[in-house]
Backbone as a chain_set.jsonl record, in Angstrom:
{"seq": "MDDLLFMIFGSLKDYESLSPDLLPLMLMFSIVGGVILSRFTGSIGNLTLPINCSALFIGAMTSNWLLQNVKLPIESTVEAPLLFSMAGMTFASFCMMWWLQRDGLRH", "coords": {"N": [[98.94, 78.875, 84.337], [101.769, 78.049, 83.98], [102.594, 80.796, 83.731], [102.497, 82.258, 86.128], [104.249, 80.231, 87.564], [106.626, 81.129, 86.375], [106.907, 83.573, 86.605], [107.361, 83.647, 89.452], [109.771, 81.694, 90.406], [111.069, 82.708, 88.205], [112.734, 80.944, 85.524], [111.466, 78.365, 83.721], [112.846, 76.305, 82.954], [113.538, 74.29, 84.837], [111.499, 73.496, 85.946], [110.089, 72.025, 83.627], [110.378, 69.465, 83.232], [108.627, 68.368, 85.657], [106.1, 66.249, 86.193], [102.88, 66.727, 84.776], [100.68, 66.167, 85.932], [101.526, 66.587, 88.412], [101.434, 69.641, 89.401], [98.804, 70.209, 90.069], [98.352, 68.846, 92.369], [100.041, 68.908, 94.275], [99.488, 71.433, 94.546], [97.136, 71.242, 95.571], [97.394, 68.862, 97.827], [98.699, 71.403, 99.156], [97.144, 73.032, 99.95], [95.51, 71.621, 102.271], [97.527, 70.657, 103.819], [98.406, 72.679, 104.614], [95.927, 74.001, 106.282], [95.792, 72.179, 108.503], [98.046, 72.467, 109.074], [97.447, 75.152, 110.431], [96.174, 74.529, 112.834], [98.372, 74.575, 114.316], [99.945, 76.148, 114.564], [100.88, 79.299, 115.816], [98.161, 81.907, 115.267], [98.255, 84.372, 113.086], [96.077, 86.267, 112.512], [93.979, 86.685, 109.699], [95.804, 85.781, 107.758], [97.279, 83.436, 108.497], [96.743, 81.143, 107.594], [96.858, 81.177, 104.354], [99.706, 82.353, 104.37], [100.79, 79.745, 105.343], [99.766, 77.82, 103.49], [101.465, 78.651, 101.738], [103.994, 78.626, 102.342], [104.379, 75.769, 102.161], [103.816, 74.755, 99.587], [106.068, 75.948, 98.369], [108.13, 74.744, 99.679], [107.758, 72.402, 99.084], [107.98, 72.561, 96.077], [110.765, 74.171, 96.272], [112.022, 71.13, 96.83], [111.619, 69.88, 94.903], [113.039, 71.023, 93.018], [116.03, 71.086, 94.237], [116.123, 68.347, 94.496], [115.902, 66.994, 91.894], [117.606, 65.745, 90.699], [118.089, 63.259, 91.258], [117.876, 59.923, 91.983], [115.744, 57.525, 92.071], [114.284, 54.131, 93.059], [112.003, 54.167, 91.327], [108.936, 54.109, 89.455], [107.53, 55.872, 88.308], [106.764, 58.864, 86.985], [105.455, 60.343, 88.764], [104.853, 59.541, 90.92], [107.891, 60.151, 92.828], [108.1, 62.995, 92.484], [106.735, 63.475, 93.957], [106.942, 62.569, 96.612], [109.93, 63.898, 96.775], [108.294, 66.066, 97.407], [106.277, 65.629, 99.421], [108.26, 65.838, 101.964], [110.067, 68.178, 101.124], [107.655, 69.865, 101.831], [107.108, 69.017, 104.656], [109.799, 69.462, 105.632], [109.542, 72.255, 105.139], [106.456, 72.317, 107.236], [107.786, 72.413, 109.702], [109.348, 74.364, 109.787], [107.433, 76.696, 109.879], [105.834, 76.135, 112.114], [108.033, 76.113, 114.477], [108.16, 79.185, 113.795], [105.353, 80.435, 113.767], [104.729, 80.131, 116.44], [103.122, 78.835, 119.048], [101.444, 81.238, 121.537], [101.517, 80.369, 124.114], [103.037, 78.256, 124.173], [105.635, 79.062, 123.747], [108.299, 79.316, 125.844]], "CA": [[99.839, 78.289, 85.537], [103.453, 78.315, 83.782], [103.156, 82.254, 83.698], [102.974, 82.618, 87.255], [105.699, 80.1, 88.263], [107.757, 82.197, 85.372], [106.673, 85.211, 87.501], [107.936, 83.736, 91.26], [110.409, 81.178, 89.693], [111.575, 83.177, 86.938], [112.529, 80.475, 84.568], [110.314, 76.891, 84.351], [113.439, 74.755, 82.924], [113.906, 73.037, 85.774], [110.655, 72.43, 85.958], [109.63, 71.467, 82.626], [110.753, 67.911, 83.926], [107.982, 67.775, 86.56], [104.626, 66.101, 85.495], [101.714, 67.989, 84.042], [99.448, 66.669, 86.746], [101.802, 67.303, 89.393], [101.407, 70.934, 90.102], [97.717, 70.775, 90.895], [98.295, 67.625, 93.137], [101.189, 69.838, 95.265], [98.917, 72.536, 94.888], [95.743, 70.899, 96.292], [98.254, 68.743, 99.758], [99.486, 72.381, 100.087], [95.935, 73.382, 100.563], [94.709, 70.495, 103.022], [98.021, 70.579, 104.569], [98.062, 74.824, 105.778], [94.8, 73.384, 106.668], [95.935, 71.199, 109.461], [99.152, 73.084, 110.239], [96.974, 75.884, 111.204], [95.843, 73.94, 114.002], [99.81, 73.631, 115.027], [100.791, 76.904, 114.867], [99.966, 80.222, 115.819], [97.597, 83.167, 114.523], [98.444, 85.933, 113.046], [95.138, 86.64, 111.936], [93.427, 86.311, 108.456], [96.759, 85.626, 106.51], [97.324, 82.873, 108.929], [96.283, 80.36, 106.204], [97.801, 81.866, 103.267], [100.899, 81.774, 104.449], [101.144, 78.238, 105.731], [100.227, 76.767, 102.322], [101.892, 78.892, 100.52], [105.388, 78.278, 102.659], [104.177, 74.61, 102.236], [103.907, 74.571, 98.151], [107.072, 76.339, 98.141], [108.755, 73.925, 100.06], [107.214, 71.25, 97.389], [109.092, 72.992, 94.556], [111.854, 74.333, 96.196], [112.552, 70.013, 97.121], [111.981, 68.414, 93.921], [114.185, 71.769, 92.576], [116.917, 70.592, 94.601], [116.345, 66.73, 94.563], [115.709, 66.909, 90.546], [118.68, 65.0, 89.525], [118.062, 62.312, 92.52], [117.251, 59.379, 90.892], [114.697, 56.71, 92.879], [113.744, 53.415, 92.236], [110.299, 54.678, 91.258], [109.289, 53.817, 87.426], [106.759, 56.745, 87.779], [107.007, 59.979, 87.126], [104.532, 61.287, 89.94], [105.054, 59.468, 92.416], [109.204, 60.805, 93.091], [108.408, 63.688, 92.531], [105.11, 64.006, 95.405], [107.827, 61.668, 97.642], [110.367, 64.796, 97.528], [106.685, 67.539, 97.805], [106.56, 65.572, 101.005], [110.155, 65.658, 102.062], [110.201, 69.432, 101.107], [106.49, 70.012, 102.753], [107.614, 68.007, 106.607], [110.698, 70.603, 106.22], [108.528, 73.669, 105.801], [106.073, 72.943, 108.037], [108.324, 72.787, 111.394], [109.516, 75.7, 109.911], [106.617, 77.221, 110.043], [105.384, 75.73, 113.541], [108.938, 77.147, 115.168], [108.275, 80.544, 113.323], [104.564, 81.037, 113.974], [104.418, 78.823, 117.596], [101.943, 79.286, 119.585], [102.201, 82.052, 123.067], [102.257, 78.862, 125.45], [104.74, 76.813, 123.429], [107.087, 79.931, 124.082], [109.734, 79.477, 127.148]], "C": [[101.228, 78.286, 85.593], [103.047, 80.043, 83.959], [103.267, 83.168, 85.135], [104.12, 81.503, 87.951], [106.634, 80.432, 87.399], [107.839, 83.426, 86.58], [107.331, 83.941, 88.76], [109.178, 82.9, 90.864], [112.176, 81.564, 89.037], [111.933, 82.404, 86.15], [111.658, 78.637, 84.791], [111.43, 75.889, 83.368], [113.947, 74.38, 83.404], [112.557, 72.798, 86.08], [109.69, 72.05, 84.911], [109.332, 69.783, 83.006], [109.375, 67.536, 84.697], [107.006, 67.224, 85.832], [103.047, 66.992, 85.785], [101.169, 68.31, 85.627], [99.955, 66.729, 88.399], [101.696, 68.481, 90.492], [99.968, 70.829, 90.83], [97.241, 69.626, 92.487], [98.958, 68.164, 94.41], [100.042, 70.723, 95.758], [97.729, 72.473, 96.236], [96.831, 70.01, 98.431], [98.963, 69.762, 99.954], [98.404, 73.088, 100.887], [95.771, 73.134, 101.963], [95.61, 70.476, 104.234], [98.707, 72.146, 104.998], [96.855, 74.282, 106.757], [94.893, 73.048, 108.378], [97.124, 72.042, 110.028], [98.6, 73.956, 111.168], [96.47, 75.77, 112.346], [97.058, 73.861, 115.34], [99.875, 74.773, 115.476], [99.554, 78.544, 115.35], [99.195, 81.484, 115.408], [97.644, 84.526, 114.805], [97.381, 87.087, 111.961], [94.296, 86.09, 110.369], [94.951, 85.539, 107.043], [97.483, 84.035, 107.044], [97.753, 81.086, 107.629], [96.871, 79.873, 104.588], [98.773, 81.374, 103.103], [101.278, 80.012, 105.175], [100.984, 77.796, 104.562], [100.868, 77.543, 101.378], [103.55, 78.578, 100.803], [105.479, 76.669, 102.227], [104.818, 74.214, 100.64], [105.561, 75.216, 97.779], [108.181, 75.537, 98.504], [108.655, 72.879, 99.469], [108.396, 71.949, 96.635], [109.968, 73.32, 94.791], [112.52, 72.78, 96.264], [112.698, 69.765, 96.117], [112.739, 69.316, 92.843], [115.133, 71.602, 92.902], [117.371, 69.362, 94.449], [116.4, 66.694, 92.915], [116.638, 66.061, 89.925], [118.809, 63.374, 90.499], [117.014, 61.006, 91.756], [116.374, 58.33, 92.02], [114.553, 55.535, 92.521], [112.442, 53.096, 92.133], [110.038, 54.608, 89.594], [108.253, 55.109, 87.31], [106.554, 57.787, 87.653], [106.059, 61.244, 87.444], [104.703, 61.114, 90.945], [106.851, 59.573, 93.461], [108.943, 62.02, 93.363], [107.59, 64.12, 93.667], [106.181, 63.015, 96.865], [108.431, 63.04, 97.87], [109.573, 66.158, 97.349], [106.585, 67.422, 99.502], [106.945, 66.045, 101.644], [109.872, 67.341, 102.403], [108.791, 70.07, 102.354], [106.589, 69.844, 104.45], [108.303, 69.978, 107.051], [110.132, 71.912, 106.37], [107.335, 73.845, 106.613], [106.836, 72.455, 109.576], [109.025, 73.955, 110.918], [108.707, 76.933, 110.15], [105.614, 77.208, 111.517], [106.249, 76.27, 114.807], [108.467, 78.653, 114.555], [107.217, 81.32, 113.767], [103.852, 80.153, 115.708], [103.151, 79.37, 118.268], [102.168, 79.911, 120.83], [102.48, 80.66, 124.094], [103.145, 78.352, 125.229], [105.916, 77.711, 123.94], [107.893, 79.593, 125.825], [110.783, 79.85, 127.433]], "O": [[101.912, 78.425, 86.607], [103.791, 80.352, 84.889], [103.815, 84.255, 85.313], [104.839, 81.939, 88.851], [107.723, 79.938, 87.69], [108.79, 83.922, 87.184], [108.092, 83.277, 88.055], [110.088, 83.708, 91.046], [113.354, 81.22, 89.14], [111.454, 82.951, 85.157], [111.42, 78.019, 85.829], [111.003, 74.79, 83.013], [114.999, 73.909, 82.971], [112.39, 71.683, 86.574], [108.538, 71.762, 85.234], [108.272, 69.156, 83.015], [108.923, 66.422, 84.431], [106.925, 67.666, 84.685], [102.485, 67.59, 86.702], [101.088, 69.331, 86.309], [99.21, 66.86, 89.37], [101.785, 68.474, 91.72], [99.84, 71.25, 91.98], [96.288, 69.643, 93.265], [98.477, 67.898, 95.512], [99.662, 70.82, 96.924], [97.51, 73.143, 97.245], [96.845, 70.449, 99.581], [99.899, 69.627, 100.742], [98.513, 73.582, 102.009], [95.833, 74.025, 102.81], [95.161, 70.356, 105.374], [99.586, 72.289, 105.848], [97.028, 74.209, 107.973], [94.21, 73.567, 109.261], [97.215, 72.296, 111.229], [98.879, 73.904, 112.366], [96.252, 76.787, 113.005], [96.994, 73.466, 116.504], [99.887, 74.871, 116.703], [98.349, 78.788, 115.291], [100.047, 82.331, 115.137], [97.407, 85.341, 115.697], [97.6, 88.025, 111.194], [94.154, 84.877, 110.214], [94.881, 85.041, 105.919], [98.156, 83.419, 106.218], [98.7, 80.423, 107.205], [97.148, 78.828, 104.0], [99.105, 80.474, 102.33], [102.414, 79.544, 105.257], [101.998, 77.221, 104.168], [100.865, 77.171, 100.205], [104.324, 78.336, 99.877], [106.602, 76.251, 101.946], [105.872, 73.616, 100.426], [106.114, 74.764, 96.776], [109.179, 75.546, 97.783], [109.724, 72.295, 99.291], [109.598, 71.721, 96.77], [110.751, 73.117, 93.864], [113.657, 72.805, 95.793], [113.821, 69.34, 95.847], [113.129, 68.74, 91.827], [115.877, 71.888, 91.964], [118.557, 69.065, 94.299], [117.432, 66.067, 92.677], [116.513, 65.676, 88.762], [119.675, 62.537, 90.243], [115.908, 61.082, 91.22], [116.636, 58.745, 93.148], [114.675, 55.521, 91.297], [111.831, 52.141, 92.613], [110.815, 54.989, 88.718], [108.084, 55.468, 86.145], [105.765, 58.037, 88.564], [105.871, 62.353, 86.946], [104.767, 61.917, 91.875], [106.934, 59.122, 94.603], [109.409, 62.44, 94.422], [107.861, 65.164, 94.26], [105.789, 63.036, 98.031], [107.957, 63.677, 98.811], [110.167, 67.22, 97.169], [106.686, 68.245, 100.412], [106.273, 66.889, 102.237], [109.563, 67.775, 103.512], [109.011, 70.579, 103.453], [106.096, 70.626, 105.263], [107.982, 70.923, 107.77], [110.168, 72.591, 107.396], [106.935, 74.981, 106.869], [106.083, 72.164, 110.506], [109.364, 74.686, 111.849], [109.178, 78.001, 110.542], [104.848, 78.108, 111.863], [105.745, 76.718, 115.837], [108.567, 79.396, 115.532], [107.406, 82.478, 114.14], [102.706, 79.74, 115.89], [102.395, 80.26, 117.879], [103.055, 79.365, 121.486], [103.507, 80.213, 124.604], [104.041, 77.98, 125.987], [106.945, 77.26, 124.444], [107.38, 80.071, 126.836], [111.233, 79.626, 128.557]]}, "num_chains": 1, "name": "protein.A"}
């Protein structure tokens, strides 16, 4: 997993501060969110689900990277990054709903 992240993001020094328990959780939430998001977006064939899941995962990783210096009054090393991940996935899901609108929603 570290090699894949290094290949995608270039440097792992910013992501080493994330808990090792966080990446599988973010991946699981991205897959579940991608399935749910597929019901609200248009269809571009078999690529709809992988694109939605990828966008949500990228949104989660980006929000953790951007908000890594924000300190919340939460003691756990998993709960604050998960909160940031949910915020990033929410933003990514709105972007995907805008980009992959159903034909009936466009006016």
